[in-house]
C-alpha positions in Angstrom: -64.2 18.5 -38.8 -64.9 22.1 -39.8 -66.8 22.9 -43.0 -65.4 25.1 -45.7 -68.2 27.7 -44.9 -67.2 27.8 -41.2 -63.6 28.3 -42.1 -64.4 31.1 -44.5 -66.5 32.8 -41.9 -63.7 32.5 -39.3 -61.2 33.9 -41.8 -63.3 37.0 -42.5 -63.0 38.1 -38.8 -59.3 37.6 -38.4 -56.9 40.6 -38.4 -54.4 41.0 -41.3 -51.5 39.6 -39.3 -53.3 36.4 -38.6 -54.4 36.1 -42.2 -50.7 36.4 -43.2 -49.9 33.5 -40.8 -52.7 31.4 -42.3 -51.4 32.1 -45.8 -47.9 31.1 -44.8 -49.2 27.9 -43.3 -51.2 27.1 -46.4 -48.1 27.6 -48.5 -46.1 25.2 -46.2 -48.8 22.6 -46.6 -48.8 23.0 -50.4 -45.1 22.7 -50.5 -45.2 19.5 -48.4 -48.0 18.1 -50.6 -45.9 18.8 -53.7 -42.8 17.2 -52.2 -44.7 14.1 -51.1 -46.2 13.7 -54.6 -42.7 13.8 -56.1 -41.1 11.3 -53.6 -44.2 9.1 -53.3 -43.6 8.8 -49.5 -46.6 8.8 -47.2 -46.8 11.8 -44.9 -48.6 11.9 -41.5 -51.9 13.7 -42.0 -51.3 16.5 -39.4 -47.5 17.1 -39.8 -46.4 19.3 -42.7 -43.4 18.3 -44.7 -40.3 20.3 -43.8 -37.5 20.9 -46.4 -34.0 19.7 -45.6 -32.5 23.1 -44.6 -35.4 23.8 -42.2 -35.3 20.3 -40.7 -32.3 21.0 -38.4 -33.7 21.5 -35.0 -31.2 23.3 -32.8 -33.7 23.8 -29.9 -32.2 20.7 -28.1 -29.0 22.7 -27.7 -30.6 25.7 -26.0 -29.4 25.8 -22.4 -26.8 23.0 -22.7 -23.8 25.3 -22.3 -23.1 27.9 -19.6 -21.8 31.1 -21.2 -21.7 34.9 -20.8 -25.0 36.6 -21.6 -23.4 38.9 -24.2 -21.5 36.1 -25.9 -23.2 36.7 -29.3 -22.0 40.3 -29.3 -18.6 40.0 -27.7 -17.5 36.6 -28.9 -14.2 37.9 -30.3 -13.2 39.4 -27.0 -14.0 36.2 -25.1 -12.2 34.1 -27.7 -9.1 36.3 -27.6 -9.1 36.1 -23.7 -9.5 32.3 -23.8 -6.7 31.9 -26.3 -4.4 34.2 -24.4 -5.0 32.2 -21.2 -4.4 28.9 -23.0 -1.6 29.9 -25.3 -0.2 33.1 -23.7 3.3 31.9 -23.9 3.5 32.1 -27.7 
């Protein structure tokens, strides 16, 4: 386990961008600590608490559908074409 002195020495040599990430991580840990004190539920020691809106993990869906590469930009065109093919007789 690292001592506080060692952590402080390591922080002094980090670039500003890395310090920003460390700060954000500390805020996340503090938020998880506050949430666990309110709910009185035990948390794993290494896993930070994630708030409900952030808890949705969509990464399981990545790659599960085959679609056009520019779908996020041209979705309206693809939708119109698909509806025309399916319901063109209307």
